[in-house]
C-alpha positions as CSV (number, residue, x, y, z in Angstrom):
1,M,0.0,0.0,0.0
2,S,1.3,3.5,-0.8
3,K,1.6,6.1,1.8
4,E,-0.9,8.3,-0.1
5,T,-3.4,5.4,0.1
6,F,-2.8,5.3,3.8
7,I,-3.6,9.0,4.1
8,N,-6.7,8.5,2.0
9,I,-7.9,5.7,4.3
10,L,-7.5,8.1,7.3
11,V,-9.5,10.8,5.5
12,E,-12.3,8.4,4.4
13,S,-12.6,6.9,7.8
14,G,-13.0,10.3,9.4
15,I,-9.8,10.1,11.6
16,L,-8.0,12.8,9.5
17,D,-9.9,15.9,8.7
18,E,-8.2,18.2,6.2
19,K,-10.3,21.2,7.3
20,K,-9.1,21.4,10.9
21,A,-5.5,21.0,12.1
22,E,-5.1,20.4,15.8
23,E,-1.8,21.1,17.5
24,V,-0.4,18.3,19.6
25,T,1.4,19.0,22.8
26,G,3.5,15.9,22.7
27,P,7.3,15.7,22.0
28,L,6.7,15.6,18.3
29,K,4.9,19.0,18.2
30,L,3.2,18.0,14.9
31,K,-0.2,19.3,13.7
32,F,-2.6,16.5,13.1
33,N,-3.1,17.0,9.4
34,A,-1.9,15.3,6.2
35,E,1.6,17.0,6.5
36,G,1.9,16.0,10.1
37,V,1.0,12.4,9.4
38,I,3.4,12.2,6.5
39,A,6.1,13.6,8.7
40,A,5.3,11.0,11.4
41,I,5.4,8.0,9.0
42,H,8.3,9.3,6.8
43,N,10.8,6.8,8.2
44,T,8.5,3.8,7.7
45,G,9.0,1.6,4.7
46,S,11.3,-1.4,4.4
47,F,11.9,-1.9,0.7
48,D,10.4,1.2,-1.0
49,E,10.2,4.4,0.9
50,N,6.8,5.3,-0.6
51,Y,5.1,2.0,0.1
52,L,4.1,0.2,3.3
53,T,4.4,-3.5,4.0
54,Y,2.1,-5.1,6.5
55,V,4.6,-4.4,9.4
56,D,5.2,-0.9,8.1
57,F,1.4,-0.3,8.0
58,L,1.1,-1.4,11.6
59,E,3.9,0.9,12.6
60,A,2.3,3.8,10.7
61,L,-0.9,3.2,12.7
62,V,1.0,3.3,15.9
63,R,2.7,6.5,14.9
64,V,-0.6,8.1,13.9
65,A,-2.1,7.0,17.2
66,Y,0.9,8.7,19.0
67,I,0.2,12.1,17.5
68,Y,-3.6,11.8,17.4
69,P,-5.1,14.7,19.6
70,F,-7.0,12.7,22.2
71,S,-9.1,14.8,24.5
72,E,-8.1,15.0,28.1
């Protein structure tokens, strides 16, 4: 799966909303938008840096969950 497809899945599922970008107060200091997600999953990818294997997909989900702006 490509990283763009992963972003599209997040948008279609309602997890990622392109209209609002919420600032995260964690150590990454990323905004939760498409650019922030791409920056968080940038280092994933075993064979091709633009595609995710199954393990890379799981790692990308964990990284997105780490920067997701959960309410207090």
